[in-house]
A tleap script that builds the chain and sets N, CA, C and O, in Angstrom:
source leaprc.protein.ff14SB
mol = sequence {
  NMET TYR PRO LEU GLU LEU VAL ALA PRO MET
  ASN GLN GLU LEU THR ASP HIE GLY PHE GLN
  ASN LEU ASP ASN SER GLU GLN VAL ASP GLN
  LEU MET ALA ASP GLN LYS GLY THR LEU LEU
  VAL VAL VAL ASN SER VAL CYS GLY CYS ALA
  ALA ALA ASN ALA ARG PRO GLY ALA LYS MET
  ALA LEU GLN ASN ASP LYS LYS PRO ASP ASN
  THR ALA THR VAL PHE ALA GLY VAL TYR LYS
  GLU ALA THR GLU LYS MET ARG GLU TYR LEU
  LEU PRO TYR PRO PRO SER SER PRO ALA ILE
  ALA LEU PHE GLN ASP GLY LYS LEU VAL HIE
  PHE LEU GLU ARG HIE HIE ILE GLU GLY ARG
  SER ALA GLU ILE ILE ALA GLN ASN LEU LYS
  MET ALA PHE ASP ARG TYR CCYS
}
set mol.1.N position { -9.028 -11.184 13.957 }
set mol.1.CA position { -8.370 -10.006 13.886 }
set mol.1.C position { -7.567 -9.398 14.655 }
set mol.1.O position { -7.341 -10.151 15.603 }
set mol.2.N position { -6.846 -8.157 14.795 }
set mol.2.CA position { -6.368 -7.563 15.727 }
set mol.2.C position { -6.718 -6.462 16.274 }
set mol.2.O position { -7.301 -5.512 15.751 }
set mol.3.N position { -6.220 -6.638 17.745 }
set mol.3.CA position { -7.301 -5.011 18.319 }
set mol.3.C position { -6.559 -3.966 17.618 }
set mol.3.O position { -5.445 -4.218 17.158 }
set mol.4.N position { -7.168 -2.649 17.485 }
set mol.4.CA position { -6.820 -1.724 16.995 }
set mol.4.C position { -5.745 -1.379 17.759 }
set mol.4.O position { -4.645 -1.253 17.220 }
set mol.5.N position { -5.919 -1.166 19.189 }
set mol.5.CA position { -4.593 -0.596 19.887 }
set mol.5.C position { -3.152 -1.198 20.030 }
set mol.5.O position { -2.149 -0.774 20.604 }
set mol.6.N position { -3.389 -2.280 19.341 }
set mol.6.CA position { -1.654 -3.208 18.909 }
set mol.6.C position { -1.544 -2.408 17.976 }
set mol.6.O position { -0.795 -1.476 18.268 }
set mol.7.N position { -2.218 -2.331 16.369 }
set mol.7.CA position { -1.920 -2.056 15.278 }
set mol.7.C position { -1.747 -0.435 15.030 }
set mol.7.O position { -1.364 0.092 13.985 }
set mol.8.N position { -2.064 0.113 16.053 }
set mol.8.CA position { -2.642 1.772 15.915 }
set mol.8.C position { -1.042 2.030 15.268 }
set mol.8.O position { -0.914 2.305 14.075 }
set mol.9.N position { 0.049 1.919 16.110 }
set mol.9.CA position { 1.347 2.761 15.730 }
set mol.9.C position { 1.832 1.855 14.259 }
set mol.9.O position { 2.592 2.288 13.393 }
set mol.10.N position { 1.068 0.314 14.273 }
set mol.10.CA position { 1.920 0.233 12.937 }
set mol.10.C position { 1.264 1.074 11.834 }
set mol.10.O position { 1.945 1.395 10.860 }
set mol.11.N position { -0.182 1.498 11.943 }
set mol.11.CA position { -0.807 1.960 10.754 }
set mol.11.C position { -0.403 3.154 10.738 }
set mol.11.O position { 0.050 3.556 9.666 }
set mol.12.N position { -0.448 4.392 12.281 }
set mol.12.CA position { 0.009 5.475 12.161 }
set mol.12.C position { 1.896 5.933 11.031 }
set mol.12.O position { 2.276 6.933 10.421 }
set mol.13.N position { 2.390 4.830 11.251 }
set mol.13.CA position { 3.496 4.512 10.539 }
set mol.13.C position { 3.285 5.265 9.026 }
set mol.13.O position { 4.145 6.063 8.651 }
set mol.14.N position { 2.149 4.985 8.211 }
set mol.14.CA position { 1.953 5.350 7.080 }
set mol.14.C position { 1.018 6.611 7.187 }
set mol.14.O position { 1.266 7.531 6.407 }
set mol.15.N position { 0.001 6.750 8.040 }
set mol.15.CA position { -1.148 7.820 8.056 }
set mol.15.C position { 0.025 9.118 8.546 }
set mol.15.O position { 0.167 10.110 7.831 }
set mol.16.N position { 0.630 8.976 9.552 }
set mol.16.CA position { 1.592 10.111 9.499 }
set mol.16.C position { 2.308 10.219 8.263 }
set mol.16.O position { 3.171 11.090 8.373 }
set mol.17.N position { 2.299 9.766 7.298 }
set mol.17.CA position { 2.936 10.325 6.896 }
set mol.17.C position { 2.472 10.949 5.135 }
set mol.17.O position { 3.195 11.056 4.145 }
set mol.18.N position { 1.018 11.259 5.311 }
set mol.18.CA position { 0.032 11.145 4.483 }
set mol.18.C position { -1.002 10.053 3.759 }
set mol.18.O position { -1.927 10.367 3.009 }
set mol.19.N position { -0.657 8.785 4.128 }
set mol.19.CA position { -1.804 7.903 3.448 }
set mol.19.C position { -2.950 8.142 3.899 }
set mol.19.O position { -3.105 9.082 4.679 }
set mol.20.N position { -3.860 7.454 3.563 }
set mol.20.CA position { -5.319 8.036 3.524 }
set mol.20.C position { -5.549 6.406 4.358 }
set mol.20.O position { -5.537 5.442 3.593 }
set mol.21.N position { -5.730 6.140 5.722 }
set mol.21.CA position { -6.732 4.825 6.199 }
set mol.21.C position { -7.956 4.651 5.142 }
set mol.21.O position { -8.601 5.589 4.674 }
set mol.22.N position { -8.130 3.423 4.889 }
set mol.22.CA position { -9.485 3.332 4.337 }
set mol.22.C position { -9.366 2.093 5.111 }
set mol.22.O position { -8.414 1.318 5.205 }
set mol.23.N position { -11.139 2.056 5.924 }
set mol.23.CA position { -11.272 1.282 7.303 }
set mol.23.C position { -12.809 0.415 6.611 }
set mol.23.O position { -13.269 -0.570 7.190 }
set mol.24.N position { -13.212 0.777 5.792 }
set mol.24.CA position { -14.051 -0.081 5.295 }
set mol.24.C position { -14.431 0.061 3.809 }
set mol.24.O position { -13.938 1.103 3.378 }
set mol.25.N position { -15.153 -0.628 2.834 }
set mol.25.CA position { -15.162 -1.215 1.743 }
set mol.25.C position { -16.079 0.510 0.996 }
set mol.25.O position { -15.716 0.773 -0.150 }
set mol.26.N position { -16.620 1.026 1.320 }
set mol.26.CA position { -17.368 2.236 0.882 }
set mol.26.C position { -16.454 3.071 0.742 }
set mol.26.O position { -16.703 3.918 -0.116 }
set mol.27.N position { -15.220 3.193 1.391 }
set mol.27.CA position { -14.157 4.243 1.325 }
set mol.27.C position { -13.498 3.783 -0.100 }
set mol.27.O position { -13.380 4.457 -1.123 }
set mol.28.N position { -13.146 2.577 0.118 }
set mol.28.CA position { -12.171 1.958 -1.215 }
set mol.28.C position { -12.946 1.903 -2.386 }
set mol.28.O position { -12.307 2.005 -3.433 }
set mol.29.N position { -14.053 1.779 -2.462 }
set mol.29.CA position { -14.419 2.303 -3.790 }
set mol.29.C position { -14.978 3.394 -4.130 }
set mol.29.O position { -15.171 3.736 -5.296 }
set mol.30.N position { -15.277 4.017 -3.153 }
set mol.30.CA position { -15.093 5.709 -4.025 }
set mol.30.C position { -13.739 5.948 -4.135 }
set mol.30.O position { -13.492 6.440 -5.235 }
set mol.31.N position { -12.568 5.773 -3.310 }
set mol.31.CA position { -11.444 6.081 -4.007 }
set mol.31.C position { -11.058 5.646 -5.148 }
set mol.31.O position { -10.507 6.300 -6.034 }
set mol.32.N position { -11.384 4.346 -5.154 }
set mol.32.CA position { -10.858 3.840 -6.410 }
set mol.32.C position { -12.077 4.766 -7.749 }
set mol.32.O position { -11.684 5.252 -8.810 }
set mol.33.N position { -13.413 4.763 -7.284 }
set mol.33.CA position { -14.042 5.243 -8.142 }
set mol.33.C position { -13.966 6.524 -9.171 }
set mol.33.O position { -14.247 6.775 -10.343 }
set mol.34.N position { -13.279 7.343 -7.736 }
set mol.34.CA position { -12.586 8.700 -8.216 }
set mol.34.C position { -11.121 9.154 -8.847 }
set mol.34.O position { -10.759 10.252 -9.270 }
set mol.35.N position { -10.382 7.833 -8.744 }
set mol.35.CA position { -8.732 7.660 -8.815 }
set mol.35.C position { -8.607 8.132 -10.437 }
set mol.35.O position { -9.019 7.515 -11.419 }
set mol.36.N position { -7.966 9.314 -10.395 }
set mol.36.CA position { -7.451 10.290 -11.309 }
set mol.36.C position { -5.907 9.891 -10.982 }
set mol.36.O position { -5.525 9.448 -9.898 }
set mol.37.N position { -4.981 10.164 -12.283 }
set mol.37.CA position { -4.086 10.153 -12.011 }
set mol.37.C position { -3.476 8.753 -11.374 }
set mol.37.O position { -4.134 7.734 -11.584 }
set mol.38.N position { -2.059 8.630 -10.485 }
set mol.38.CA position { -1.620 7.722 -9.981 }
set mol.38.C position { -1.846 7.751 -8.128 }
set mol.38.O position { -1.723 8.679 -7.329 }
set mol.39.N position { -2.212 6.328 -7.939 }
set mol.39.CA position { -2.259 6.399 -6.412 }
set mol.39.C position { -1.725 4.863 -6.017 }
set mol.39.O position { -1.877 3.798 -6.615 }
set mol.40.N position { -1.115 5.146 -4.909 }
set mol.40.CA position { -0.119 4.185 -4.117 }
set mol.40.C position { -0.725 3.621 -2.710 }
set mol.40.O position { -0.804 4.302 -1.688 }
set mol.41.N position { -1.126 2.309 -2.825 }
set mol.41.CA position { -1.579 1.750 -1.739 }
set mol.41.C position { -0.811 0.896 -1.270 }
set mol.41.O position { -0.035 0.208 -1.933 }
set mol.42.N position { -0.966 0.867 -0.045 }
set mol.42.CA position { -0.096 -0.470 0.828 }
set mol.42.C position { -1.154 -1.150 1.569 }
set mol.42.O position { -2.032 -0.599 2.234 }
set mol.43.N position { -0.976 -2.458 1.379 }
set mol.43.CA position { -1.463 -3.108 2.144 }
set mol.43.C position { -0.941 -3.749 3.306 }
set mol.43.O position { -0.329 -4.792 3.074 }
set mol.44.N position { -1.039 -3.335 4.686 }
set mol.44.CA position { -0.538 -3.134 5.599 }
set mol.44.C position { -0.766 -4.632 6.304 }
set mol.44.O position { -1.694 -5.404 6.062 }
set mol.45.N position { 0.366 -4.836 7.269 }
set mol.45.CA position { 0.476 -5.860 8.230 }
set mol.45.C position { 1.096 -5.883 9.522 }
set mol.45.O position { 1.938 -5.044 9.842 }
set mol.46.N position { 0.623 -7.036 10.467 }
set mol.46.CA position { 1.228 -6.802 11.399 }
set mol.46.C position { 2.825 -7.758 11.683 }
set mol.46.O position { 3.390 -7.982 12.754 }
set mol.47.N position { 3.149 -8.094 10.535 }
set mol.47.CA position { 4.349 -8.608 10.089 }
set mol.47.C position { 5.356 -8.543 9.914 }
set mol.47.O position { 5.397 -7.744 8.979 }
set mol.48.N position { 6.396 -8.831 10.147 }
set mol.48.CA position { 8.189 -8.249 10.754 }
set mol.48.C position { 8.414 -7.660 8.983 }
set mol.48.O position { 8.818 -6.512 8.802 }
set mol.49.N position { 8.144 -8.468 7.935 }
set mol.49.CA position { 8.454 -7.789 6.673 }
set mol.49.C position { 7.728 -6.334 6.532 }
set mol.49.O position { 8.200 -5.265 6.145 }
set mol.50.N position { 6.703 -6.594 6.881 }
set mol.50.CA position { 6.170 -5.051 6.789 }
set mol.50.C position { 6.446 -3.706 7.511 }
set mol.50.O position { 6.290 -2.593 7.009 }
set mol.51.N position { 6.894 -3.986 8.807 }
set mol.51.CA position { 7.689 -3.171 9.448 }
set mol.51.C position { 8.798 -3.099 9.259 }
set mol.51.O position { 9.125 -2.038 9.791 }
set mol.52.N position { 10.024 -3.739 8.642 }
set mol.52.CA position { 11.486 -3.843 8.375 }
set mol.52.C position { 11.537 -3.580 6.971 }
set mol.52.O position { 12.609 -3.259 6.460 }
set mol.53.N position { 10.174 -3.712 6.085 }
set mol.53.CA position { 10.625 -3.755 4.795 }
set mol.53.C position { 9.521 -2.467 4.162 }
set mol.53.O position { 9.652 -1.357 3.645 }
set mol.54.N position { 8.450 -3.338 4.543 }
set mol.54.CA position { 7.521 -2.911 3.323 }
set mol.54.C position { 6.856 -1.228 3.467 }
set mol.54.O position { 6.616 -0.548 2.470 }
set mol.55.N position { 6.596 -0.683 5.071 }
set mol.55.CA position { 6.205 0.711 5.377 }
set mol.55.C position { 7.701 1.587 5.295 }
set mol.55.O position { 7.570 2.705 4.795 }
set mol.56.N position { 8.862 1.279 5.652 }
set mol.56.CA position { 9.674 1.925 5.447 }
set mol.56.C position { 10.486 2.229 3.773 }
set mol.56.O position { 11.122 3.210 3.388 }
set mol.57.N position { 10.154 1.016 3.102 }
set mol.57.CA position { 10.369 1.172 1.939 }
set mol.57.C position { 9.158 2.348 0.934 }
set mol.57.O position { 9.540 3.121 0.055 }
set mol.58.N position { 7.933 2.197 1.318 }
set mol.58.CA position { 6.604 2.558 1.077 }
set mol.58.C position { 7.557 4.321 1.269 }
set mol.58.O position { 8.148 4.983 0.416 }
set mol.59.N position { 7.371 4.531 2.474 }
set mol.59.CA position { 8.010 5.810 2.833 }
set mol.59.C position { 9.399 6.684 2.005 }
set mol.59.O position { 9.409 7.781 1.446 }
set mol.60.N position { 10.668 5.505 2.250 }
set mol.60.CA position { 11.600 6.451 1.480 }
set mol.60.C position { 11.458 7.009 -0.155 }
set mol.60.O position { 11.789 8.060 -0.704 }
set mol.61.N position { 10.653 5.485 -0.731 }
set mol.61.CA position { 10.036 5.871 -2.085 }
set mol.61.C position { 9.347 7.426 -2.534 }
set mol.61.O position { 9.197 7.975 -3.626 }
set mol.62.N position { 9.019 7.823 -1.124 }
set mol.62.CA position { 7.947 9.064 -1.619 }
set mol.62.C position { 9.003 10.302 -1.609 }
set mol.62.O position { 8.576 11.444 -1.779 }
set mol.63.N position { 10.569 10.023 -1.380 }
set mol.63.CA position { 11.269 11.287 -1.548 }
set mol.63.C position { 11.782 11.620 -3.028 }
set mol.63.O position { 12.515 12.491 -3.495 }
set mol.64.N position { 11.115 10.606 -3.524 }
set mol.64.CA position { 11.648 10.519 -5.249 }
set mol.64.C position { 10.905 12.058 -5.676 }
set mol.64.O position { 10.025 12.601 -5.008 }
set mol.65.N position { 11.541 12.633 -7.044 }
set mol.65.CA position { 10.968 13.703 -7.692 }
set mol.65.C position { 9.654 13.137 -7.961 }
set mol.65.O position { 8.644 13.485 -7.350 }
set mol.66.N position { 9.676 12.324 -8.817 }
set mol.66.CA position { 8.141 11.799 -9.015 }
set mol.66.C position { 7.700 10.862 -8.248 }
set mol.66.O position { 8.287 9.811 -7.993 }
set mol.67.N position { 6.282 11.328 -7.713 }
set mol.67.CA position { 5.431 10.169 -7.149 }
set mol.67.C position { 4.301 10.113 -7.089 }
set mol.67.O position { 3.841 11.015 -7.788 }
set mol.68.N position { 3.408 9.445 -6.553 }
set mol.68.CA position { 2.397 9.156 -6.814 }
set mol.68.C position { 0.902 10.395 -6.228 }
set mol.68.O position { 0.959 10.642 -5.023 }
set mol.69.N position { -0.053 10.950 -6.844 }
set mol.69.CA position { -0.667 11.839 -6.918 }
set mol.69.C position { -1.301 11.782 -5.659 }
set mol.69.O position { -1.486 12.858 -5.090 }
set mol.70.N position { -1.819 10.324 -4.892 }
set mol.70.CA position { -2.457 10.118 -3.556 }
set mol.70.C position { -1.680 8.579 -3.136 }
set mol.70.O position { -1.165 7.724 -3.856 }
set mol.71.N position { -1.818 8.646 -1.978 }
set mol.71.CA position { -1.485 7.057 -0.897 }
set mol.71.C position { -2.969 6.622 -0.146 }
set mol.71.O position { -4.006 7.204 0.174 }
set mol.72.N position { -2.626 5.763 -0.098 }
set mol.72.CA position { -3.680 5.195 0.760 }
set mol.72.C position { -3.171 3.754 1.679 }
set mol.72.O position { -2.002 3.480 1.410 }
set mol.73.N position { -3.670 2.998 2.480 }
set mol.73.CA position { -3.278 2.102 3.278 }
set mol.73.C position { -4.722 1.486 3.959 }
set mol.73.O position { -5.539 2.167 4.579 }
set mol.74.N position { -4.818 0.068 3.690 }
set mol.74.CA position { -5.310 -1.031 4.048 }
set mol.74.C position { -4.895 -2.025 5.188 }
set mol.74.O position { -3.804 -2.561 4.996 }
set mol.75.N position { -5.427 -2.306 6.113 }
set mol.75.CA position { -4.477 -2.811 7.075 }
set mol.75.C position { -5.379 -4.465 6.956 }
set mol.75.O position { -6.593 -4.518 7.153 }
set mol.76.N position { -4.743 -5.416 6.693 }
set mol.76.CA position { -4.997 -6.616 6.697 }
set mol.76.C position { -5.114 -7.473 8.277 }
set mol.76.O position { -4.222 -7.412 9.123 }
set mol.77.N position { -5.997 -8.012 8.393 }
set mol.77.CA position { -6.155 -8.538 10.116 }
set mol.77.C position { -6.852 -7.525 10.719 }
set mol.77.O position { -6.798 -7.580 11.948 }
set mol.78.N position { -7.649 -6.391 10.151 }
set mol.78.CA position { -7.480 -5.310 10.976 }
set mol.78.C position { -9.009 -4.854 10.514 }
set mol.78.O position { -10.057 -5.138 11.094 }
set mol.79.N position { -8.838 -4.053 9.288 }
set mol.79.CA position { -9.918 -4.095 8.392 }
set mol.79.C position { -10.095 -4.960 7.888 }
set mol.79.O position { -9.180 -5.289 7.134 }
set mol.80.N position { -11.028 -5.668 7.927 }
set mol.80.CA position { -11.305 -6.997 6.911 }
set mol.80.C position { -11.863 -6.702 6.018 }
set mol.80.O position { -11.322 -7.170 5.016 }
set mol.81.N position { -12.903 -6.015 5.759 }
set mol.81.CA position { -14.003 -5.576 5.006 }
set mol.81.C position { -13.402 -4.851 4.006 }
set mol.81.O position { -13.288 -5.352 2.887 }
set mol.82.N position { -12.936 -3.570 4.282 }
set mol.82.CA position { -11.602 -3.032 3.613 }
set mol.82.C position { -10.712 -3.455 3.079 }
set mol.82.O position { -10.396 -2.807 2.081 }
set mol.83.N position { -10.038 -4.413 3.322 }
set mol.83.CA position { -9.063 -5.185 2.288 }
set mol.83.C position { -9.582 -6.308 1.490 }
set mol.83.O position { -9.251 -6.664 0.359 }
set mol.84.N position { -10.328 -6.725 2.175 }
set mol.84.CA position { -11.067 -7.586 0.986 }
set mol.84.C position { -11.572 -6.704 -0.302 }
set mol.84.O position { -11.641 -7.077 -1.474 }
set mol.85.N position { -11.797 -5.837 0.076 }
set mol.85.CA position { -12.496 -4.795 -1.310 }
set mol.85.C position { -11.597 -4.316 -1.912 }
set mol.85.O position { -11.777 -4.030 -3.096 }
set mol.86.N position { -10.277 -4.063 -1.255 }
set mol.86.CA position { -9.261 -4.031 -2.513 }
set mol.86.C position { -8.525 -4.523 -2.885 }
set mol.86.O position { -7.711 -4.182 -3.743 }
set mol.87.N position { -8.677 -5.839 -2.095 }
set mol.87.CA position { -7.909 -7.329 -3.038 }
set mol.87.C position { -9.003 -7.606 -4.578 }
set mol.87.O position { -8.737 -8.300 -5.559 }
set mol.88.N position { -10.019 -6.935 -4.353 }
set mol.88.CA position { -10.636 -7.110 -5.971 }
set mol.88.C position { -10.329 -6.488 -6.687 }
set mol.88.O position { -10.632 -6.839 -7.827 }
set mol.89.N position { -9.644 -5.346 -6.558 }
set mol.89.CA position { -9.337 -4.028 -7.003 }
set mol.89.C position { -7.606 -4.829 -7.780 }
set mol.89.O position { -7.082 -4.700 -8.886 }
set mol.90.N position { -7.244 -5.556 -6.635 }
set mol.90.CA position { -5.377 -6.207 -6.771 }
set mol.90.C position { -5.950 -7.668 -7.930 }
set mol.90.O position { -5.022 -8.452 -8.133 }
set mol.91.N position { -6.766 -7.906 -8.364 }
set mol.91.CA position { -7.202 -9.118 -8.975 }
set mol.91.C position { -6.318 -9.000 -10.380 }
set mol.91.O position { -6.712 -8.026 -11.022 }
set mol.92.N position { -5.538 -9.515 -10.856 }
set mol.92.CA position { -5.871 -11.343 -10.650 }
set mol.92.C position { -5.100 -11.883 -9.554 }
set mol.92.O position { -5.139 -13.081 -9.274 }
set mol.93.N position { -4.285 -10.901 -8.819 }
set mol.93.CA position { -3.603 -11.261 -7.927 }
set mol.93.C position { -3.927 -11.771 -6.578 }
set mol.93.O position { -4.753 -11.215 -5.855 }
set mol.94.N position { -3.219 -12.919 -6.217 }
set mol.94.CA position { -3.686 -13.338 -5.217 }
set mol.94.C position { -3.965 -12.894 -3.749 }
set mol.94.O position { -3.712 -11.691 -3.819 }
set mol.95.N position { -4.292 -13.113 -2.610 }
set mol.95.CA position { -4.251 -12.201 -1.640 }
set mol.95.C position { -2.835 -12.178 -0.963 }
set mol.95.O position { -2.217 -13.210 -0.701 }
set mol.96.N position { -2.407 -11.007 -0.723 }
set mol.96.CA position { -1.117 -10.640 -0.181 }
set mol.96.C position { -0.675 -9.788 0.714 }
set mol.96.O position { -0.811 -8.621 0.345 }
set mol.97.N position { 0.036 -9.988 2.258 }
set mol.97.CA position { -0.144 -8.880 2.929 }
set mol.97.C position { 1.330 -9.161 3.815 }
set mol.97.O position { 1.539 -10.216 4.414 }
set mol.98.N position { 2.393 -7.892 3.768 }
set mol.98.CA position { 2.426 -7.128 2.955 }
set mol.98.C position { 2.347 -6.765 1.691 }
set mol.98.O position { 2.901 -7.581 0.954 }
set mol.99.N position { 1.830 -5.770 1.091 }
set mol.99.CA position { 1.814 -5.593 -0.846 }
set mol.99.C position { 1.878 -4.650 -0.818 }
set mol.99.O position { 1.573 -4.021 0.195 }
set mol.100.N position { 2.406 -3.952 -2.174 }
set mol.100.CA position { 2.439 -2.441 -2.421 }
set mol.100.C position { 1.615 -2.309 -3.986 }
set mol.100.O position { 2.065 -3.018 -4.886 }
set mol.101.N position { 0.672 -1.598 -4.231 }
set mol.101.CA position { -0.118 -1.379 -5.700 }
set mol.101.C position { 0.352 0.078 -6.171 }
set mol.101.O position { 0.674 0.970 -5.386 }
set mol.102.N position { 0.345 0.181 -7.458 }
set mol.102.CA position { 0.634 1.402 -8.176 }
set mol.102.C position { -0.214 1.555 -8.847 }
set mol.102.O position { -0.106 0.736 -9.760 }
set mol.103.N position { -1.297 2.312 -9.004 }
set mol.103.CA position { -2.380 2.527 -9.889 }
set mol.103.C position { -2.087 3.431 -10.616 }
set mol.103.O position { -1.421 4.384 -10.212 }
set mol.104.N position { -2.484 3.334 -11.736 }
set mol.104.CA position { -2.458 4.831 -13.011 }
set mol.104.C position { -3.999 4.874 -13.439 }
set mol.104.O position { -4.458 3.867 -13.978 }
set mol.105.N position { -4.820 5.982 -13.229 }
set mol.105.CA position { -6.085 6.320 -13.383 }
set mol.105.C position { -7.385 5.070 -13.557 }
set mol.105.O position { -8.224 4.963 -14.452 }
set mol.106.N position { -7.148 4.175 -12.272 }
set mol.106.CA position { -7.972 2.831 -11.980 }
set mol.106.C position { -7.208 1.827 -12.312 }
set mol.106.O position { -7.284 0.760 -11.703 }
set mol.107.N position { -6.316 2.029 -13.379 }
set mol.107.CA position { -5.587 0.155 -13.639 }
set mol.107.C position { -4.422 0.199 -12.699 }
set mol.107.O position { -3.938 1.252 -12.283 }
set mol.108.N position { -3.971 -1.075 -12.365 }
set mol.108.CA position { -3.005 -1.799 -11.476 }
set mol.108.C position { -2.042 -1.730 -12.499 }
set mol.108.O position { -2.378 -2.345 -13.511 }
set mol.109.N position { -0.576 -0.982 -12.563 }
set mol.109.CA position { 0.287 -0.710 -13.082 }
set mol.109.C position { 1.648 -1.504 -12.696 }
set mol.109.O position { 2.479 -2.013 -13.447 }
set mol.110.N position { 1.611 -1.453 -11.516 }
set mol.110.CA position { 2.440 -2.202 -10.472 }
set mol.110.C position { 2.176 -2.376 -9.150 }
set mol.110.O position { 1.531 -1.663 -8.381 }
set mol.111.N position { 3.155 -4.133 -8.845 }
set mol.111.CA position { 2.586 -4.820 -7.732 }
set mol.111.C position { 3.693 -5.273 -6.925 }
set mol.111.O position { 4.626 -5.698 -7.606 }
set mol.112.N position { 3.860 -5.309 -5.719 }
set mol.112.CA position { 4.840 -5.861 -5.082 }
set mol.112.C position { 3.746 -6.770 -4.029 }
set mol.112.O position { 2.924 -6.305 -3.238 }
set mol.113.N position { 4.071 -8.277 -4.341 }
set mol.113.CA position { 3.280 -8.904 -3.445 }
set mol.113.C position { 4.687 -9.552 -2.437 }
set mol.113.O position { 5.869 -9.443 -2.764 }
set mol.114.N position { 4.233 -10.142 -1.325 }
set mol.114.CA position { 4.998 -10.162 -0.082 }
set mol.114.C position { 5.996 -11.232 -0.478 }
set mol.114.O position { 7.014 -11.234 0.214 }
set mol.115.N position { 5.923 -12.206 -1.504 }
set mol.115.CA position { 6.965 -12.755 -1.632 }
set mol.115.C position { 8.216 -11.842 -2.163 }
set mol.115.O position { 9.369 -12.273 -2.152 }
set mol.116.N position { 7.776 -10.199 -2.748 }
set mol.116.CA position { 8.931 -9.154 -3.646 }
set mol.116.C position { 8.976 -8.679 -2.206 }
set mol.116.O position { 9.997 -7.993 -2.156 }
set mol.117.N position { 8.352 -8.681 -0.895 }
set mol.117.CA position { 9.090 -7.674 -0.271 }
set mol.117.C position { 10.110 -8.332 1.158 }
set mol.117.O position { 10.980 -7.792 1.842 }
set mol.118.N position { 9.537 -9.661 1.178 }
set mol.118.CA position { 10.392 -10.769 2.525 }
set mol.118.C position { 11.583 -11.022 2.162 }
set mol.118.O position { 11.625 -12.002 1.418 }
set mol.119.N position { 12.427 -10.623 2.339 }
set mol.119.CA position { 13.798 -10.909 2.225 }
set mol.119.C position { 14.505 -9.810 1.787 }
set mol.119.O position { 15.728 -9.846 1.651 }
set mol.120.N position { 13.708 -8.649 1.511 }
set mol.120.CA position { 14.263 -7.629 0.815 }
set mol.120.C position { 14.631 -6.220 1.416 }
set mol.120.O position { 13.652 -5.486 1.544 }
set mol.121.N position { 15.678 -5.762 1.758 }
set mol.121.CA position { 15.911 -4.611 2.425 }
set mol.121.C position { 14.761 -3.532 1.841 }
set mol.121.O position { 14.515 -3.731 0.651 }
set mol.122.N position { 13.968 -2.364 2.490 }
set mol.122.CA position { 13.554 -1.388 2.748 }
set mol.122.C position { 14.130 -0.407 1.619 }
set mol.122.O position { 13.249 0.161 0.972 }
set mol.123.N position { 15.517 -0.093 1.251 }
set mol.123.CA position { 15.929 0.583 0.070 }
set mol.123.C position { 15.689 -0.187 -1.198 }
set mol.123.O position { 15.483 0.275 -2.321 }
set mol.124.N position { 15.741 -1.251 -0.878 }
set mol.124.CA position { 15.495 -1.950 -2.403 }
set mol.124.C position { 13.910 -1.877 -2.808 }
set mol.124.O position { 13.552 -1.520 -3.930 }
set mol.125.N position { 13.138 -2.200 -1.925 }
set mol.125.CA position { 11.891 -1.631 -2.223 }
set mol.125.C position { 11.486 -0.499 -2.537 }
set mol.125.O position { 10.565 -0.334 -3.336 }
set mol.126.N position { 12.136 0.486 -1.933 }
set mol.126.CA position { 12.229 2.067 -2.142 }
set mol.126.C position { 12.549 2.284 -3.623 }
set mol.126.O position { 11.952 3.010 -4.418 }
set mol.127.N position { 13.700 1.442 -3.845 }
set mol.127.CA position { 14.053 2.064 -5.487 }
set mol.127.C position { 13.533 0.930 -6.060 }
set mol.127.O position { 14.491 0.681 -6.790 }
set mol.128.N position { 12.883 0.207 -6.247 }
set mol.128.CA position { 11.888 -0.502 -7.184 }
set mol.128.C position { 10.181 0.470 -7.417 }
set mol.128.O position { 9.268 0.317 -8.228 }
set mol.129.N position { 10.313 1.085 -6.695 }
set mol.129.CA position { 9.028 1.874 -6.495 }
set mol.129.C position { 9.282 3.193 -7.154 }
set mol.129.O position { 8.546 3.563 -8.068 }
set mol.130.N position { 10.128 3.809 -6.804 }
set mol.130.CA position { 11.138 4.809 -7.389 }
set mol.130.C position { 10.936 4.767 -8.864 }
set mol.130.O position { 10.311 5.614 -9.503 }
set mol.131.N position { 11.664 3.443 -9.472 }
set mol.131.CA position { 11.187 2.951 -10.889 }
set mol.131.C position { 9.986 3.049 -11.645 }
set mol.131.O position { 9.719 3.332 -12.813 }
set mol.132.N position { 9.445 2.780 -10.791 }
set mol.132.CA position { 7.708 2.422 -11.298 }
set mol.132.C position { 7.067 4.205 -10.909 }
set mol.132.O position { 6.405 4.854 -11.719 }
set mol.133.N position { 7.340 4.554 -9.948 }
set mol.133.CA position { 6.749 6.249 -9.813 }
set mol.133.C position { 7.489 7.046 -11.275 }
set mol.133.O position { 6.743 7.752 -11.953 }
set mol.134.N position { 8.954 6.885 -11.694 }
set mol.134.CA position { 9.566 7.747 -12.979 }
set mol.134.C position { 8.521 7.023 -14.085 }
set mol.134.O position { 8.059 7.733 -14.978 }
set mol.135.N position { 8.218 5.832 -14.025 }
set mol.135.CA position { 7.775 5.331 -15.306 }
set mol.135.C position { 6.283 5.499 -15.621 }
set mol.135.O position { 5.723 5.351 -16.707 }
set mol.136.N position { 5.670 5.901 -14.224 }
set mol.136.CA position { 4.071 6.139 -14.428 }
set mol.136.C position { 3.225 7.338 -13.705 }
set mol.136.O position { 2.063 7.689 -13.912 }
set mol.137.N position { 4.336 7.925 -12.654 }
set mol.137.CA position { 3.844 9.114 -12.621 }
set mol.137.C position { 4.024 10.470 -13.183 }
set mol.137.O position { 3.267 11.381 -12.850 }
savepdb mol mol.pdb
quit
């Protein structure tokens, strides 16, 4: 597990843009139980592809005309309980961090695993998400 002080700036990159930080399993279950409309979830990470691609791509995507009703984030390697619980909602996909998921009325409708993020620019990730937003939001 990473120290909170180390990851705080990485977490704030999303929470400062309106993403709800989920730090325990109860928060995840509550969010998913109440989920109506669309929800974008970023499984955050300390890795370079999260810093260069996933977080910036997710933030850029929100500049779209159509965007999710809600946004949230769990931080892998920091909030273990919350991350494990969110990964239950991401099944059948295996654990991946970073990862970006779009839910519609509680159903997973679009998912970017690490191998979709790593090696791709933030702009490409944003474009991918914008297409999903246009379809589902």
